[in-house]
C-alpha positions in Angstrom: 71.1 46.5 -4.4 71.2 43.3 -2.3 68.4 42.6 0.1 69.2 40.2 2.9 66.4 38.8 5.0 66.5 39.6 8.7 65.9 36.6 10.9 64.7 37.1 14.4 65.1 34.3 16.9 61.8 33.5 18.3 62.1 31.9 21.7 59.9 28.8 22.0 57.5 28.8 24.9 58.8 26.0 27.1 56.8 24.0 29.5 57.3 24.9 33.2 59.4 22.5 35.3 57.0 20.6 37.5 57.8 19.7 41.2 56.0 18.8 44.4 55.0 22.1 46.0 53.1 23.3 49.1 51.5 26.7 48.8 49.2 28.6 51.2 47.5 31.9 51.5 45.4 33.4 54.3 42.3 35.3 53.3 39.7 36.6 55.7 41.3 34.5 58.5 40.9 31.3 56.3 44.1 29.4 55.3 43.8 28.0 51.8 46.6 25.4 51.1 47.5 23.5 47.9 49.8 20.5 47.8 50.8 18.6 44.8 52.7 18.6 41.5 52.8 22.0 39.9 55.2 24.4 38.3 58.2 25.2 40.6 57.6 28.9 40.6 53.8 28.8 41.1 52.0 31.2 43.4 48.6 30.8 44.9 46.0 33.6 44.4 42.8 33.4 46.5 39.9 35.8 46.6 36.9 35.5 48.9 33.6 35.5 46.9 31.3 38.0 48.5 28.1 37.8 46.5 26.8 34.3 47.1 23.0 34.7 46.6 23.3 33.8 42.9 25.6 30.9 43.7 23.1 29.5 46.2 20.3 29.7 43.6 22.5 28.1 40.9 23.5 25.2 43.2 19.8 24.6 44.2 18.9 24.5 40.5 21.7 22.0 39.9 20.0 19.8 42.6 16.7 20.1 40.7 15.3 22.4 43.4 15.1 19.4 45.6 17.3 20.9 48.3 18.0 24.1 50.2 21.6 25.3 50.2 23.5 27.5 52.7 26.7 28.9 51.4 29.2 29.0 54.2 32.4 29.8 52.3 33.2 30.7 48.7 36.7 31.3 47.3 38.1 31.9 43.8 41.3 29.9 43.9 44.0 30.2 41.2 47.6 29.1 40.7 49.6 31.5 38.6 53.0 31.1 37.0 54.6 34.3 35.7 51.1 35.9 35.6 49.6 33.0 33.6 46.9 30.8 35.2 47.9 27.2 35.7 45.4 24.3 35.6 46.6 21.0 37.0 44.7 19.0 34.4 46.7 20.6 31.6 49.6 18.4 32.9 47.5 15.4 33.8 47.8 16.3 37.5 45.6 17.0 40.4 46.3 18.7 43.7 44.9 18.5 47.2 43.3 21.7 48.5 42.5 22.3 52.2 40.7 25.3 53.7 41.2 25.8 57.4 39.2 27.9 59.9 36.0 27.5 57.9 32.8 28.9 59.4 30.2 26.1 59.2 27.3 25.4 61.4 26.3 21.8 60.4 22.6 21.9 61.3 20.4 18.8 61.8 19.8 16.9 58.5 22.3 19.1 56.7 25.1 17.6 54.6 28.3 19.6 54.2 29.6 19.5 50.7 32.1 21.2 48.4 31.0 22.5 45.0 33.1 23.7 42.1 31.9 26.3 39.6 34.0 26.3 36.4 34.6 29.2 34.1 31.5 28.3 32.1 29.3 28.4 35.2 28.9 24.6 35.3 28.4 23.3 38.9 29.7 20.0 40.1 29.8 18.5 43.5 33.4 17.6 44.5 34.3 14.6 46.6 35.4 16.1 49.9 35.8 15.9 53.6 34.4 18.7 55.7 35.3 18.4 59.4 33.3 20.7 61.6 35.3 20.0 64.8 38.6 20.9 63.2 37.0 23.4 60.9 38.8 22.0 57.8 37.5 21.2 54.3 39.7 19.1 52.0 39.3 18.0 48.4 41.2 17.1 45.2 41.2 19.7 42.4 42.0 19.2 38.8 41.2 22.8 37.8 40.7 26.1 39.6 38.0 28.8 39.8 35.3 29.2 42.4 34.9 26.5 45.2 32.0 26.7 47.6 31.6 25.0 51.0 27.9 24.7 51.6 25.3 23.0 53.7 22.7 21.0 51.8 19.3 20.0 53.3 17.3 17.8 51.0 13.6 18.4 50.7 12.5 14.8 51.2 9.0 15.2 52.6 7.4 14.3 49.3 9.9 11.6 48.3 10.5 7.9 48.9 13.7 7.0 50.5 15.7 4.3 48.6 18.6 2.9 50.6 20.7 -0.3 50.2 24.3 -1.5 50.1 25.0 0.7 47.0 23.8 4.0 48.4 21.0 6.3 49.3 18.6 8.1 47.0 15.2 9.8 47.1 12.6 9.1 44.4 10.1 11.9 43.8 6.6 11.6 42.3 7.7 13.4 39.2 10.3 10.6 38.5 13.3 12.6 39.7 15.9 10.4 41.4 18.1 12.4 43.7 21.2 10.4 44.7 22.6 11.6 48.0 25.3 9.0 48.7 27.2 6.4 46.6 28.9 3.4 48.2 31.3 0.8 46.7 31.6 2.7 43.4 27.9 2.2 42.7 26.0 3.6 39.7 22.6 5.2 39.7 21.1 2.0 38.2 22.3 -0.1 41.0 20.6 2.1 43.6 17.4 2.3 41.6 
């Protein structure tokens, strides 16, 4: 009796071909567009996030409860390739995301900002442009999950305003320093 091994060819998983692409999807009358280098056969998946009360609370906590937040829009954005989620940072890339027809009010003393909540529920403010006249928010994304467009009003009644060429910050009696604007690639130490 002779036993011969059977060899199966295992197909190696190959990296997707990357190319400049422009994708868009309309959800709840909002047009979410992504432009940049990504797999050629990528597709955009966008879901409106409906339960924003916890998101509002989490963002306020990330701002040390020194601000009140209004969540205007929240979307879970993904790029998928053959059913597998693609993250631009896996290929050392980033993409430009724009959301059109946003519903923002821009009240007095309110700053419009974009926040990203990653899969581990970490919240970070994303450098962005939010234009109320054209109703468009635009930002650069290195990874995808939930993005929020919100209005932030800082509770500054019990704080000292610190403002100079490096930026704007508020110093609270408990020692908390809340930086609201950086200029000229400043660091917190330069503002303080």
